[in-house]
N, C-alpha and C positions, 0 to 999 in steps of 0.2 A: 436405432432409436434409444435403446437402453444405454448404449455406450455414450451417446451424446448427453443424456441426462446425468450419467455418472461424471462426465467431464465437467458439466455445468455445476453440479453439486459440490464436487471436490474443489474446484477453483473458487467457488463462492465461499466455501468454508475456509480455505486458505487465506482469502482476501480479508475475511472477518478476523481471523486469528492475527494476521500481520498488522492490520490497521487499528484494531481495537484491543486484541489480547496482549500483544507485546507491550504497548504503552501501559496497559493496566497492570501487567505483571511486574514491569520494571520500575514502577513508581511506588516505591516503598515509603510510607508516611508514618510518622509518629506524631499524632495530633496535627498541628499545622506545619510541622517541620518535615521537609522533603529529605529523605535519607539516600536516595539513589540519584545517579547523574542522568541528565537528559541526553548526554552524548552516548551512553550505553543503549538507550531506547532507540535513538536515531540510527546507530550502527546496526543494531539487530533488525530494524525495519528495512534499512537499505539492503542488507544481506538477504533478508527474507524475500523481498521483492525480486532481487536479482536471481536467487535460486529458483523461485517458482517460474519466473519468465524463462530461464534456461531450461528447466524441466519441461515446460510446455513446448519449447522449440525442439528439444530432443524427441519428445513423443511425436511431434508433427513430422519430424524428419524420417523416422523409421519405425517406431514402435506401434503406431496407429495405422491401420490398413485402409479404412474407409475415407473417401474423398471429403465428405461432409465433416467427419470427425477431425481430419487433419486441418481443415479450414477453421474449425472451431478452436482447435489448439493454437493455431496461428493468431487468431483474434484475441485469445486470452493472453498469449505471449506479448502481443502488441499492447494490450491494456496494461499489463504489469510493467512493461517498459516505459510507458507514458507516466504511470504512477511513480516509477523509480526516478525518472528524470525530474518530475515535480518535487519529490522528496529531496533529491540531491540538490536541486536549486534552492530549496528552502533552507537546508542544512548549511550550505555554503554561502548564504546571504545574497544570492543572485536575484531572488524574488523576496519581497517582503509585503506585509499587509499594513504598513503604516497609513496608507491612504484610507483603508477601511476603518481603522481606529479613529482617524481624524474625522471621517464622515459620520461615524456613530456618535462621537463626542459633540459634533455640531448639531446633529439631530436631537441629542439629549438636552443640549443647552437651549435650543430654540423651541422645543415642544414640551 
């Protein structure tokens, strides 16, 4: 029970650090001028997601003994891999949100 709680808390913390902390730390601003590159934040986010997914896989393969704990690590590894694939798709332009922008502009214009 305690090890599952530890796995949940640690992975949740890492998820917050990767998705919120890395972009916040890498976005250096001076007034309205952005001093850092978006590519650096994207690269760090991709690497962070990959490393944590791999670490969960390694823990599930051998370092965790309990069946429920191993399953929990596999679920977290799969979650990080899904996020990694989404981030990779966004970075490389396979997915975009132009449709959302157009929909919000239409709503703003008509309401």
